[in-house]
FISEBA-229094 format. One record per residue (C-alpha): residue number from 0; x, y, z. Coordinates in nm, 2 decimals. Layout:
// FISEBA-229094
NUM/X/Y/Z
...
//
This chain:
// FISEBA-229094
0/0.00/0.00/0.00
1/0.28/0.24/0.09
2/0.63/0.22/-0.04
3/0.94/0.44/0.03
4/1.27/0.38/-0.16
5/1.59/0.56/-0.10
6/1.45/0.85/0.09
7/1.70/1.12/0.19
8/1.59/1.42/0.40
9/1.78/1.72/0.53
10/1.73/1.99/0.80
11/1.95/2.26/0.66
12/2.29/2.09/0.63
13/2.19/1.81/0.87
14/2.12/1.48/0.69
15/1.83/1.32/0.89
16/1.70/1.03/0.68
17/1.96/0.82/0.49
18/1.86/0.61/0.19
19/1.56/0.50/0.39
20/1.33/0.22/0.26
21/0.99/0.13/0.41
22/0.69/-0.07/0.30
23/0.35/-0.11/0.45
24/0.13/-0.39/0.33
25/-0.24/-0.35/0.29
26/-0.43/-0.45/0.61
27/-0.12/-0.47/0.84
28/-0.01/-0.26/1.14
29/0.36/-0.16/1.11
30/0.53/0.00/1.41
31/0.83/0.23/1.36
32/1.05/0.23/1.67
33/1.37/0.39/1.79
34/1.52/0.62/2.04
35/1.44/1.00/2.05
36/1.59/1.19/1.77
37/1.65/0.91/1.52
38/1.41/1.04/1.26
39/1.07/0.88/1.33
40/0.86/1.20/1.33
41/1.07/1.33/1.04
42/0.98/1.02/0.85
43/0.61/1.06/0.90
44/0.62/1.43/0.81
45/0.80/1.34/0.49
46/0.54/1.09/0.40
47/0.27/1.35/0.46
48/0.45/1.62/0.26
49/0.50/1.84/0.56
50/0.88/1.81/0.51
51/1.05/1.78/0.17
52/1.25/1.48/0.07
53/1.57/1.55/-0.12
54/1.56/1.22/-0.32
55/1.39/0.89/-0.34
56/1.04/0.76/-0.41
57/0.72/0.76/-0.21
58/0.43/0.57/-0.35
59/0.08/0.51/-0.21
60/-0.16/0.29/-0.40
61/0.06/0.34/-0.71
62/0.04/0.71/-0.68
63/0.37/0.92/-0.67
64/0.32/1.11/-0.34
65/0.63/1.33/-0.39
66/0.44/1.52/-0.66
67/0.14/1.58/-0.43
68/0.09/1.86/-0.18
69/0.02/1.77/0.18
70/-0.36/1.83/0.15
71/-0.37/1.61/-0.16
72/-0.20/1.33/0.03
73/-0.49/1.34/0.28
74/-0.74/1.34/-0.01
75/-0.56/1.03/-0.15
76/-0.67/0.85/0.17
77/-0.41/0.90/0.43
78/-0.52/1.00/0.78
79/-0.25/1.16/1.00
80/-0.25/1.20/1.38
81/0.06/1.41/1.46
82/0.27/1.40/1.77
83/0.12/1.65/2.02
84/-0.23/1.60/1.86
85/-0.25/1.96/1.71
86/-0.62/1.99/1.76
87/-0.78/2.33/1.72
88/-0.83/2.45/2.08
89/-1.08/2.72/2.01
90/-1.30/2.50/1.79
91/-1.56/2.27/1.94
92/-1.51/1.89/1.93
93/-1.77/1.88/1.65
94/-1.60/2.15/1.46
95/-1.26/1.98/1.49
96/-1.41/1.66/1.35
97/-1.57/1.85/1.07
98/-1.23/1.98/0.96
99/-1.14/1.61/0.88
100/-1.44/1.59/0.64
101/-1.28/1.85/0.41
102/-1.05/1.59/0.26
103/-1.31/1.33/0.19
104/-1.34/1.25/-0.18
105/-1.71/1.18/-0.15
106/-1.78/1.53/-0.02
107/-1.97/1.39/0.28
108/-2.03/1.66/0.54
109/-2.18/1.46/0.82
110/-1.95/1.33/1.10
111/-1.96/0.94/1.07
112/-2.14/0.79/1.37
113/-1.87/0.53/1.38
114/-1.64/0.79/1.53
115/-1.87/0.85/1.82
116/-1.91/0.47/1.87
117/-1.54/0.43/1.90
118/-1.50/0.74/2.12
119/-1.82/0.80/2.32
120/-1.66/1.09/2.51
121/-1.64/1.29/2.19
122/-2.02/1.27/2.15
123/-2.07/1.37/2.51
124/-1.84/1.67/2.47
125/-1.91/1.76/2.11
126/-2.01/2.11/2.20
127/-1.71/2.18/2.42
128/-1.40/2.35/2.29
129/-1.10/2.13/2.21
130/-0.88/2.32/2.44
131/-1.10/2.23/2.74
132/-1.05/1.86/2.69
133/-0.79/1.65/2.88
134/-0.49/1.51/2.70
135/-0.64/1.17/2.66
136/-0.96/1.32/2.52
137/-0.77/1.54/2.28
138/-0.59/1.23/2.16
139/-0.92/1.06/2.09
140/-1.03/1.38/1.91
141/-0.72/1.38/1.70
142/-0.77/1.02/1.60
143/-1.14/1.09/1.53
144/-1.05/1.38/1.31
145/-0.82/1.16/1.10
146/-1.09/0.89/1.08
147/-1.34/1.15/0.96
148/-1.18/1.15/0.61
149/-1.24/0.78/0.58
150/-0.88/0.69/0.53
151/-0.73/0.38/0.37
152/-0.41/0.43/0.57
153/-0.40/0.57/0.93
154/-0.07/0.72/1.05
155/-0.02/0.78/1.42
156/0.28/0.95/1.58
157/0.32/0.83/1.94
158/-0.06/0.82/2.02
159/0.01/0.71/2.38
160/0.25/0.99/2.48
161/0.15/1.16/2.80
162/-0.18/0.97/2.84
163/-0.31/0.79/3.14
164/-0.29/0.41/3.13
165/-0.67/0.34/3.10
166/-0.69/0.57/2.79
167/-0.38/0.41/2.65
168/-0.55/0.07/2.68
169/-0.86/0.20/2.51
170/-0.67/0.36/2.22
171/-0.49/0.03/2.18
172/-0.82/-0.16/2.16
173/-0.96/0.09/1.90
174/-0.65/0.06/1.68
175/-0.67/-0.32/1.69
176/-1.04/-0.31/1.61
177/-0.99/-0.08/1.31
178/-0.69/-0.28/1.19
179/-0.78/-0.64/1.25
180/-1.16/-0.63/1.23
181/-1.22/-0.35/0.98
182/-0.91/-0.39/0.77
183/-0.77/-0.04/0.81
184/-0.39/-0.03/0.74
185/-0.20/0.14/1.02
186/0.15/0.29/1.04
187/0.24/0.37/1.40
188/0.53/0.54/1.57
189/0.55/0.42/1.93
190/0.80/0.41/2.22
191/0.61/0.19/2.46
192/0.72/-0.17/2.40
193/0.42/-0.34/2.55
194/0.19/-0.13/2.33
195/0.38/-0.20/2.02
196/0.39/-0.57/2.08
197/0.02/-0.58/2.16
198/-0.08/-0.37/1.86
199/0.16/-0.42/1.56
200/0.21/-0.71/1.32
201/0.56/-0.60/1.21
202/0.82/-0.35/1.33
203/1.10/-0.15/1.18
204/1.37/0.02/1.39
205/1.54/0.34/1.30
206/1.88/0.45/1.42
207/2.04/0.78/1.31
208/1.80/0.81/1.02
209/1.86/0.46/0.88
210/1.67/0.13/0.89
211/1.87/-0.11/1.12
212/1.62/-0.39/1.19
213/1.28/-0.51/1.09
214/1.06/-0.82/1.11
215/0.75/-0.97/1.26
216/0.67/-0.82/1.60
217/0.74/-1.16/1.77
218/1.10/-1.12/1.65
219/1.15/-0.80/1.85
220/1.38/-0.97/2.11
221/1.58/-0.85/2.41
222/1.90/-0.81/2.21
223/1.73/-0.56/1.97
224/1.56/-0.38/2.25
225/1.89/-0.34/2.44
226/2.09/-0.23/2.13
227/1.85/0.02/1.97
228/1.56/0.10/2.21
229/1.69/0.11/2.57
230/1.78/0.46/2.69
//
């Protein structure tokens, strides 16, 4: 579904992604892992067109994404939940979700009921401003906004960061439901080992902007954790 080949990316004169290859198969959940500062968020922003790539190829459903603007990548069917959530604090929950509808190719303007089924708190608080929600509620809102565009691929950047354990568990259940029962393809950046192991089918590890290990999530053994993930 998504294929990256030979991606190089720079911040000024700093080379951040080095000849990076990545593939996400339709229907799977792939977790990108690595210590802080190795290029995980940069990778996701490059896929979404929020950062430019200097060279390489990014293809999604046989479309060349490097030629598309960020908003057109969303319209192609990629839902993106950024690190830090980036909801609109002065808009209501309902208005935040409606912003996700703008990228729908079918021009639907009604918030899908499925979002409220997955995240009941969003229905309860739909008239409250996004900035008044707790961190966990804002994360649910950010995921709901990405789902509003009816994506074929859902990209999440550290969805459990700074969230209380019971909400982490709930978000994990929602991701597994969307992926394993409803067939939504998921690309996930995650630091929490137990969450990654419980949620993902495959993993890939980045170190200094390069792929250094990948495989089925059951192959994520203690040696790899110690070498590339332990702080």
